Structures are given as structure tokens and as C-alpha cells.
C-alpha positions in Angstrom: 22.7 -66.1 -41.3 19.7 -67.8 -43.0 22.1 -70.2 -45.0 23.9 -71.0 -41.7 20.6 -71.9 -40.0 19.6 -74.1 -42.9 23.0 -75.7 -43.2 22.9 -79.5 -42.8 26.1 -79.3 -40.8 24.2 -78.1 -37.8 21.8 -80.3 -35.9 18.2 -79.1 -35.4 18.9 -78.3 -31.8 21.7 -75.9 -32.7 19.6 -74.2 -35.3 16.8 -73.8 -32.8 19.1 -72.4 -30.1 20.5 -69.8 -32.6 17.0 -68.9 -33.8 15.9 -68.5 -30.2 18.9 -66.2 -29.4 18.3 -64.0 -32.5 14.5 -63.6 -31.7 15.3 -62.8 -28.1 17.8 -60.1 -29.1 15.3 -58.6 -31.6 12.5 -58.5 -29.0 14.7 -57.1 -26.4 15.8 -54.3 -28.7 12.1 -53.4 -29.4 11.2 -53.4 -25.7 14.2 -51.5 -24.5 13.0 -48.1 -26.0 15.8 -45.7 -25.1 18.4 -48.5 -25.0 18.0 -49.6 -28.7 21.5 -48.5 -29.5 22.9 -50.9 -26.8 20.9 -53.8 -28.1 22.0 -53.0 -31.7 25.6 -53.2 -30.6 24.9 -56.4 -28.8 23.2 -57.9 -31.9 26.2 -56.8 -34.1 28.6 -58.6 -31.7 26.5 -61.7 -31.8 26.3 -61.5 -35.6 30.0 -61.2 -35.8 30.5 -64.2 -33.5 28.0 -66.2 -35.6 29.9 -65.1 -38.8 33.1 -66.3 -37.2 31.3 -69.6 -36.3 30.1 -69.9 -39.9 33.6 -69.3 -41.4 35.2 -71.8 -39.0 32.4 -74.2 -39.8 33.1 -73.9 -43.5 36.8 -74.5 -42.8 35.8 -77.5 -40.8 33.9 -78.8 -43.7 36.9 -78.3 -45.9 39.0 -80.1 -43.3 36.8 -82.9 -42.0 39.7 -84.3 -40.0 39.1 -82.2 -36.9 35.3 -81.4 -36.5 35.2 -82.2 -32.9 38.0 -79.8 -32.0 36.4 -77.0 -34.0 33.1 -77.5 -32.3 34.7 -77.4 -28.8 36.6 -74.2 -29.8 33.5 -72.5 -31.1 31.5 -73.4 -27.9 34.3 -72.1 -25.7 34.3 -68.9 -27.7 30.5 -68.6 -27.2 30.9 -69.2 -23.5 33.5 -66.4 -23.2 31.3 -64.1 -25.2 28.3 -64.9 -23.2 30.2 -64.3 -19.9 31.5 -61.0 -21.3 28.1 -59.8 -22.4 26.6 -60.8 -19.0 29.3 -58.8 -17.2 28.5 -55.8 -19.4 24.8 -56.1 -18.8 25.4 -56.3 -15.0 27.6 -53.2 -15.2 25.0 -51.4 -17.2 22.3 -52.4 -14.8 24.3 -51.2 -11.8 25.2 -47.8 -13.4 21.6 -47.3 -14.6 20.3 -48.1 -11.1 22.8 -45.8 -9.4 22.0 -42.9 -11.9 18.3 -43.3 -11.5 18.5 -43.4 -7.7 20.6 -40.2 -7.7 18.1 -38.6 -10.1 15.1 -39.7 -8.0 16.9 -38.4 -4.8 17.4 -35.0 -6.6 13.8 -34.8 -7.6 12.8 -35.7 -4.0 14.9 -32.7 -2.7 13.2 -30.5 -5.3 9.8 -31.5 -4.2 10.7 -30.8 -0.5 12.0 -27.3 -1.5 8.9 -26.6 -3.5 6.8 -27.6 -0.5 8.8 -25.3 1.7 8.4 -22.4 -0.7 4.6 -23.0 -1.2 4.1 -23.3 2.6 6.1 -20.1 3.2 4.0 -18.3 0.7 0.7 -19.4 2.1 1.2 -20.0 5.9 0.1 -17.3 8.3 2.9 -16.2 10.6 2.2 -14.4 13.9 3.1 -10.7 13.9 3.5 -10.6 10.1 0.9 -9.3 7.6 -0.5 -12.2 5.5 -3.3 -12.1 3.0 -5.5 -9.3 1.8 -7.2 -8.6 5.1 -3.9 -8.1 7.0 -2.5 -5.9 4.2 -5.6 -3.7 4.3 -5.4 -3.5 8.1 -1.8 -2.4 8.0 -2.6 0.2 5.3 -5.5 1.5 7.4 -3.2 1.8 10.5 -0.6 3.7 8.5 -3.3 6.0 7.0 -4.6 6.7 10.5 -1.2 7.5 11.8 -0.3 9.8 8.9 -3.7 11.6 9.1 -3.2 12.0 12.9 0.0 13.8 12.1 -1.9 16.0 9.6 -4.5 16.7 12.3 -1.7 17.9 14.6 -0.7 20.3 11.8 -4.2 21.5 11.6 -4.3 22.1 15.3 -1.1 24.1 15.1 -2.5 26.2 12.3 -5.7 26.8 14.4 -3.6 28.0 17.3 -1.6 30.2 15.1 -4.8 31.7 13.7 -5.9 32.5 17.3 -2.6 34.3 17.9 -3.1 36.2 14.7 -6.6 37.2 15.8 -5.2 38.5 19.0 -2.5 40.5 17.1 -5.2 41.9 14.9 -7.1 43.0 18.1 -4.0 44.7 19.3 -3.7 46.5 15.9 -7.3 47.7 16.3 -6.4 48.9 19.9 -3.4 50.8 18.5 -5.8 52.6 16.2 -7.9 53.6 19.1 -4.7 54.9 20.9 -4.0 57.1 17.8 -7.5 58.5 18.0 -7.1 59.2 21.8 -3.8 60.9 21.1 -5.5 63.1 18.5 -8.2 63.9 21.0 -5.5 65.0 23.6 -4.0 67.2 20.9 -7.4 68.8 20.2 -8.0 69.4 24.0 -4.5 71.0 24.2 -5.2 73.3 21.4 -8.6 74.3 22.8 -7.1 74.9 26.2 -4.4 77.0 24.6 -7.1 79.2 23.0 -8.9 79.6 26.3 -5.7 80.6 28.0 -5.1 83.2 25.3 -8.6 84.6 25.8 -8.1 84.7 29.5 -4.9 86.6 29.2 -6.5 89.1 26.9 -9.3 89.6 29.5 -6.8 89.9 32.3 -5.0 92.6 30.4 -8.2 94.5 30.0 -8.9 94.3 33.7 -5.7 96.0 34.6 -4.1 95.5 38.0 -7.2 93.6 39.2 -6.6 91.0 36.5 -2.9 90.5 37.1 -3.3 87.3 39.1 -5.7 85.9 36.6 -3.1 86.6 33.9 -0.6 84.5 35.8 -3.0 81.6 35.9 -3.8 82.0 32.2 -0.1 81.8 31.4 0.3 78.6 33.4 -2.7 77.1 31.6 -1.2 78.0 28.3 2.1 76.4 29.2 0.3 73.2 30.3 -1.8 73.1 27.2 1.3 73.5 25.1 3.0 70.6 26.9 -0.1 68.5 26.6 -0.1 69.2 22.9 3.5 68.1 22.6 2.8 65.0 24.6 -0.2 64.2 22.4 2.1 64.5 19.3 4.7 62.2 20.8 1.9 59.7 21.8 0.5 59.8 18.3 4.0 59.2 16.8 4.7 56.2 19.1 1.2 54.8 18.4 1.8 55.3 14.6 5.2 53.4 14.8 3.6 50.6 16.9 0.7 50.4 14.4 3.1 50.2 11.5 5.1 47.5 13.0 2.0 45.6 14.0 0.7 45.8 10.4 4.0 44.4 9.1 3.9 41.6 11.7 0.3 40.8 10.6 1.3 40.8 6.9 4.2 38.4 7.6 2.0 36.2 9.8 -0.6 36.1 7.1 1.9 35.1 4.5 3.3 32.4 6.8 -0.3 31.2 7.4 -0.9 30.9 3.7 2.3 28.9 3.2 1.5 26.6 6.1 -2.0 26.0 4.7 -0.5 25.2 1.3 2.1 22.9 3.0 -0.5 21.0 5.0 -2.7 20.6 1.8 0.4 19.3 -0.1 1.3 17.0 2.8 -2.2 15.6 2.8 -2.1 15.0 -0.9 1.3 13.4 -0.6 0.0 11.1 2.2 -3.0 10.1 0.0 -0.6 9.4 -2.9 1.8 7.4 -0.8 -1.0 5.3 0.8 -2.4 4.6 -2.7 1.0 3.6 -4.0 1.7 1.3 -1.0 -1.7 -0.3 -1.5 -1.0 -0.9 -5.1 2.5 -2.3 -4.3 1.0 -4.7 -1.6 -1.6 -5.8 -4.1 1.0 -6.5 -6.7 3.2 -8.4 -4.2 0.2 -10.5 -3.2 -0.6 -11.2 -6.8 3.0 -12.3 -7.4 3.0 -14.5 -4.3 -0.2 -16.2 -5.5 1.2 -16.6 -9.0 4.5 -18.1 -7.6 2.5 -20.5 -5.4 0.5 -21.6 -8.4 3.6 -22.1 -10.5 5.2 -23.9 -7.6 2.3 -26.3 -7.5 2.5 -26.9 -11.3 6.2 -27.6 -11.1 5.7 -29.9 -8.2 3.0 -31.8 -10.1 5.3 -32.1 -13.1 8.1 -33.4 -11.0 5.8 -36.0 -9.4 4.8 -37.1 -12.9 8.5 -37.5 -13.8 9.0 -39.6 -10.7 6.1 -41.8 -11.8 7.6 -42.0 -15.3 11.0 -43.1 -13.9 9.4 -46.4 -12.8 10.3 -47.7 -16.3 13.7 -48.6 -14.7 12.1 -51.6 -13.1 10.9 -52.8 -16.5 14.3 -52.2 -18.0 16.0 -54.3 -15.2 13.5 -57.1 -15.8 14.3 -57.1 -19.5 18.1 -57.1 -18.8 17.7 -60.0 -16.3 15.6 -61.9 -18.9 18.3 -61.2 -21.5 21.1 -62.5 -19.3 19.1 -65.6 -18.4 18.3 -66.2 -22.1 21.9 -65.9 -23.1 22.9 -68.5 -20.5 20.1 -70.7 -21.7 21.1 -70.3 -25.3 24.7 -71.2 -24.4 23.6 -74.3 -22.5 21.3 -75.3 -25.4 24.2 -75.0 -27.9 26.4 -77.1 -25.6 23.7 -79.7 -25.4 23.1 -79.7 -29.1 26.9 -80.0 -29.8 27.2 -82.9 -27.4 24.3 -84.7 -28.9 25.7 -84.1 -32.4 29.0 -85.5 -31.4 27.3 -88.5 -29.9 
């Protein structure tokens, strides 16, 4: 390349145009950043074309009979190559612009979705618990309702205790009935003794006491029946008292079970309320964390959108490269024309 540029066969205008084209390609490759590979390929293509130019120029020096035709052919080749490169650059620009536009549109959709998620996590909606205060209020209402149910259970237990108290009173009354039946039996025995004594005295009186003996016999019969009745009453009262005691024992056991069940229910309610409170707190913490992460992702996406503004600079570089290629081709044509003149 250096020997070609210093060759006396080329005019100073041709050497200047080739030097300008090489410097432009090198600067463009450095400025393109991520598109260095494309510029390297472009530089290789230009180097290959210049090598072809050099070889044909050497052949022209070996055959000085047709220098003008060789120059025209080389310039035509340079025109075709420049047009091809310009077409490739325009295609690359269009594809790059389309891809970047699609990517920017996708990032815009992502930002809108992130905004919707963040707004849904932070906005207060009517009728739905939002925030710590609403969560605590809902828990307080649930706790009040559950404890109201427990109070109903307590009222039921209190009513049952009253019934048990009444049953115990009946049990005590049955004990009194047993005592009264025993008293009736005692009176019957005493009356029977008195009738026996009256019969003895009537027998001693002889015929004068015969009527009194009849009365004494009736009294003895009545006392005997009264004694039997007292025994039956005592037996019935004993059975009633036994059944009453069994009922009281069963009621007492049921009361103890109900008391334990209510205590267990109250403990369960306290445990459930505490667990729900912890779950709500965790959900609120996760919601806050997700909102914060959403904000971070949104910020990063916005930074990416700002970074994608490099495409404008790339398009400017490609436009400058295409214009410089056209200028270099024109300069070579002018140099060749002046050299032929």
C-alpha cells in the first residue's frame, strides 16, 4: 500500500484521494465501537480492490501501450465497488434502525407494564384492604367476631351452670323427701306401739273395753299401712336421688369438657389471629419489596433507552462514510482525468 501511494505512476491527486479514503475507513472503524467487524471487512475489501489496482497498474507499466484503457477500467471497478458498498451500508442502516425501533418499542411496553404493576401494588382500591392500617383493622374485626362467638359459648356455659344449680337444688330436695319418708315410718311405728298398748288395756278392761279394742285394731292397721307407704316413699325417693346424682355427675363431666373446649377454642382463635397477622405482614413486606424491585428495573430500562441513543451517532457515521466514499470516487475520477490530460 505504501509503495503504491509513493509510486510515480500515480498523480499527487490520486495518492491524496487514496490516503483520504484509508484514513476515513480507519477513523470510522474506531468510532463505530460495536461495528468494528463490519468496518474491518470493508477495509479488507478496499485493500483487495487497491491490490487489484496495483497489480493492473504494474501490468500497465509493463504494457505501456494501453494506460488509458486500464485507468478507465480501474475507475469503473471503483465506481461499482463504491455503489455496492453504499448499498450495503444503506441496508445495514435500515436493518439497524428497524431492530432498534423494535427493541425500543419492547422496552416501552416493559416500562408500561412495570408502571401498571407498581401502581397496582401501591394504589388504594375502595372496599379492599390496603396498607398496614387497613390490614390491622381487618384483623381487629375478625378478632372481634371470633371473640363474640366465644362470648356466646361462655353464655351457653353460664346457662348450663344455672340449670345444673337447679338440678342440684332438686337433689337436695330429694334428700329432704327421704328424711320426711323416714319420719313417716317412725310415726307409723310409734302409732303401732300405741295401738298395741291400747289393745292390751282393752283386754284388761273386759267387756267394757271391747269397743276400745276395735279402735285400737284399726289404728294398728292404719299405722302398718302408713309404715308400708313410708317405705315405698323412701324407696322411690332413693331411686330418684340416685338418678339425680347420676345426672349431676354426667352434667358435671359435660361442663368440664365444654369449659376445656371453650378454652381450646379461645387459644385456637388467638393462634389463628396471630398467624393471619404474620401472613398479612409478610405479604405487605413482599409487596413493598416487589414495588421497590419494579422501580429498580424500570430505572435500569430507562437507562438502557438512554443508552440506545447511540444509534443516531452510528447513522451519522455511516452517512459520513457513504458521502466520503462518493467523494473519494469523484476525486479519483478527477485525478485520473487530469493525469490523462
